[in-house]
C-alpha positions in Angstrom: -26.6 -41.1 -6.7 -29.7 -39.8 -8.6 -29.4 -37.6 -11.5 -30.8 -34.8 -9.3 -28.1 -35.0 -6.7 -25.3 -35.0 -9.4 -27.0 -31.9 -11.1 -27.2 -30.3 -7.7 -23.6 -30.9 -7.0 -22.5 -29.8 -10.4 -24.5 -26.4 -9.8 -23.0 -26.0 -6.4 -19.6 -26.6 -7.7 -20.1 -24.1 -10.5 -21.5 -21.4 -8.0 -18.4 -21.8 -5.7 -16.0 -21.8 -8.5 -17.4 -18.4 -9.5 -17.2 -17.0 -6.0 -13.3 -18.1 -5.7 -12.4 -16.0 -8.7 -13.9 -12.8 -7.6 -12.9 -12.1 -4.1 -14.5 -9.4 -2.0 -11.2 -8.7 -0.4 -8.8 -6.4 -2.2 -5.0 -6.1 -1.2 -2.5 -3.1 -1.5 1.1 -3.8 -1.3 2.1 -0.6 0.7 5.7 -1.3 0.6 5.7 -1.3 -3.3 3.7 2.0 -3.1 6.4 3.5 -0.8 9.1 2.5 -2.8 7.8 3.9 -6.1 6.1 7.1 -4.9 8.4 10.0 -5.6 6.4 12.1 -3.6 6.9 10.0 -0.4 10.4 9.5 -1.4 11.0 13.4 -1.6 9.4 13.9 1.9 11.6 11.1 3.3 14.6 12.5 1.8 13.9 16.0 3.0 13.1 14.8 6.6 16.4 13.0 6.7 18.4 16.0 5.6 16.6 18.0 8.3 17.4 15.4 10.9 21.1 15.5 9.9 21.1 19.2 10.1 19.7 19.1 13.5 22.5 16.5 14.7 25.3 18.4 13.1 24.4 21.8 14.4 26.1 23.4 17.1 23.0 24.1 19.3 22.7 22.6 22.8 21.2 19.4 23.6 18.0 20.8 24.8 17.6 22.8 21.5 18.2 19.8 19.5 15.8 17.8 21.3 13.2 20.5 20.8 14.1 20.6 17.2 14.0 16.6 16.7 10.4 16.7 18.7 9.2 19.2 16.1 10.7 17.2 13.2 8.9 14.2 14.5 5.5 16.0 14.7 6.1 17.3 11.1 6.9 13.5 9.9 3.8 12.2 11.6 1.7 14.9 10.1 3.0 14.2 6.6 2.9 10.6 7.0 -0.8 10.9 8.0 -1.5 12.7 4.9 0.0 10.3 2.6 -1.7 7.5 4.4 -4.9 9.3 3.9 -4.0 9.6 0.2 -3.5 5.8 -0.1 -6.7 5.1 1.7 -8.7 7.4 -0.6 -7.4 5.7 -3.6 -8.0 2.1 -2.1 -11.5 3.3 -1.3 -12.1 4.5 -4.8 -10.8 1.2 -6.4 -12.7 -0.9 -3.8 -16.1 1.1 -4.8 -15.4 0.6 -8.6 -14.6 -3.0 -8.1 -17.4 -3.8 -5.7 -14.8 -4.9 -2.8 -16.1 -5.0 0.5 -12.6 -5.0 2.4 -9.1 -3.7 1.6 -6.1 -5.0 3.5 -2.4 -4.5 3.2 -0.6 -7.3 1.3 2.0 -7.6 4.3 0.9 -10.5 6.4 -1.5 -12.0 4.0 -0.6 -15.4 2.8 -2.9 -15.9 0.1 -6.3 -14.7 -1.4 -7.6 -11.5 -2.1 -7.3 -9.3 -5.4 -4.2 -7.3 -5.7 -5.4 -3.6 -6.3 -2.0 -2.0 -5.9 -1.5 -1.2 -9.7 -4.9 0.7 -9.6 -4.3 2.5 -6.3 -0.7 3.5 -8.1 -2.6 5.0 -11.2 -4.7 7.2 -8.9 -1.6 8.3 -7.1 0.2 8.8 -10.4 2.9 6.6 -9.3 4.9 5.0 -12.1 6.5 1.7 -10.8 10.5 1.6 -11.2 11.6 -1.3 -12.7 14.9 -2.7 -11.3 17.3 -3.4 -13.9 18.3 -7.3 -14.4 21.7 -8.1 -13.4 24.0 -8.1 -16.5 25.4 -11.4 -17.5 29.1 -11.9 -16.5 
């Protein structure tokens, strides 16, 4: 091989190595956000209590069904609002980091840059640490 070919291969390898470390794809772990987001947890608990109240009420089945339908609509609306908040936070992080695409971590085997912590900061989410099991 000529010196020029070796130099060209070395330059190409260096350029590709630089590309591998800075992926244009961001990843967000939605399950982690949901499990640590007190706002989401509060809405979830509130909706569960309302569902139990409907089920335990002495209303007719038709009235329970109507109340359940209203609760489902409210749940869908709240879910959409929370989803918008996560998307807006992910968009801010992507723009600040120059990412071209953001996906959810679920279903992605490898690659991408995990931006979950940055999204959590924007949403004021503090990750809850699961205590380590005590030695017995």
